[in-house]
C-alpha positions as a printed NumPy array, in Angstrom:
array([[104.896, 146.92 ,  24.22 ],
       [105.488, 143.136,  24.304],
       [107.818, 141.479,  26.762],
       [110.166, 138.585,  26.047],
       [109.627, 137.323,  29.596],
       [106.141, 135.853,  29.037],
       [103.424, 135.751,  26.391],
       [100.432, 137.039,  28.383],
       [ 98.689, 139.865,  26.556],
       [ 97.999, 143.061,  28.473],
       [ 94.693, 142.839,  30.313],
       [ 93.024, 141.258,  33.31 ],
       [ 93.344, 137.614,  34.361],
       [ 91.978, 135.35 ,  37.043],
       [ 94.936, 133.438,  38.409],
       [ 95.555, 130.743,  40.978],
       [ 98.646, 128.969,  42.201],
       [ 99.007, 125.919,  44.43 ],
       [ 95.229, 125.644,  44.909],
       [ 94.905, 129.11 ,  46.417],
       [ 91.671, 131.029,  45.744],
       [ 91.586, 132.882,  42.436],
       [ 92.693, 136.53 ,  42.395],
       [ 92.705, 139.149,  39.652],
       [ 96.004, 140.195,  38.105],
       [ 96.312, 143.165,  35.749],
       [ 99.078, 142.627,  33.19 ],
       [100.355, 145.969,  31.899],
       [101.647, 146.815,  28.408],
       [105.267, 146.43 ,  29.557],
       [104.675, 142.899,  30.916],
       [104.705, 143.91 ,  34.572],
       [101.542, 143.297,  36.568],
       [ 99.645, 144.396,  39.639],
       [ 97.426, 142.454,  42.003],
       [ 94.002, 144.053,  41.94 ],
       [ 92.859, 145.573,  45.216],
       [ 96.384, 145.825,  46.616],
       [ 99.551, 147.844,  46.239],
       [101.406, 144.688,  45.142],
       [103.331, 144.915,  41.871],
       [104.947, 142.031,  40.004],
       [107.741, 142.327,  37.437],
       [107.477, 140.649,  34.035],
       [110.2  , 138.26 ,  35.201],
       [108.125, 137.305,  38.257],
       [105.052, 136.715,  36.055],
       [107.205, 134.39 ,  33.911],
       [108.299, 132.521,  37.055],
       [104.64 , 132.178,  38.118],
       [103.852, 130.622,  34.725],
       [106.855, 128.316,  34.99 ],
       [105.7  , 127.145,  38.429],
       [102.275, 126.18 ,  37.054],
       [100.191, 129.203,  37.97 ],
       [ 96.868, 129.042,  36.094],
       [ 95.85 , 132.217,  34.216],
       [ 92.38 , 132.737,  32.712],
       [ 91.724, 135.8  ,  30.541],
       [ 88.862, 138.021,  31.72 ],
       [ 86.906, 139.327,  28.758],
       [ 86.556, 143.113,  28.893],
       [ 82.985, 144.346,  29.22 ],
       [ 81.345, 145.439,  25.983],
       [ 81.644, 149.13 ,  25.193],
       [ 78.774, 151.204,  26.494],
       [ 76.369, 152.27 ,  23.772],
       [ 75.933, 155.947,  23.216]])
């Protein structure tokens, strides 16, 4: 499912805001996200606000599929 709140594709991203160290954010199919390694959840609206405030997102390429 695609959200109208932001245009980040579902997947994993490095992100940083205001010069803080980079963290990993998992964007879900519905546009909501979760901060890896924590119980923190972010709504699609909050992700859009992060983008608006200049948060830097860098896509993390998924690992190649394991060969059989």
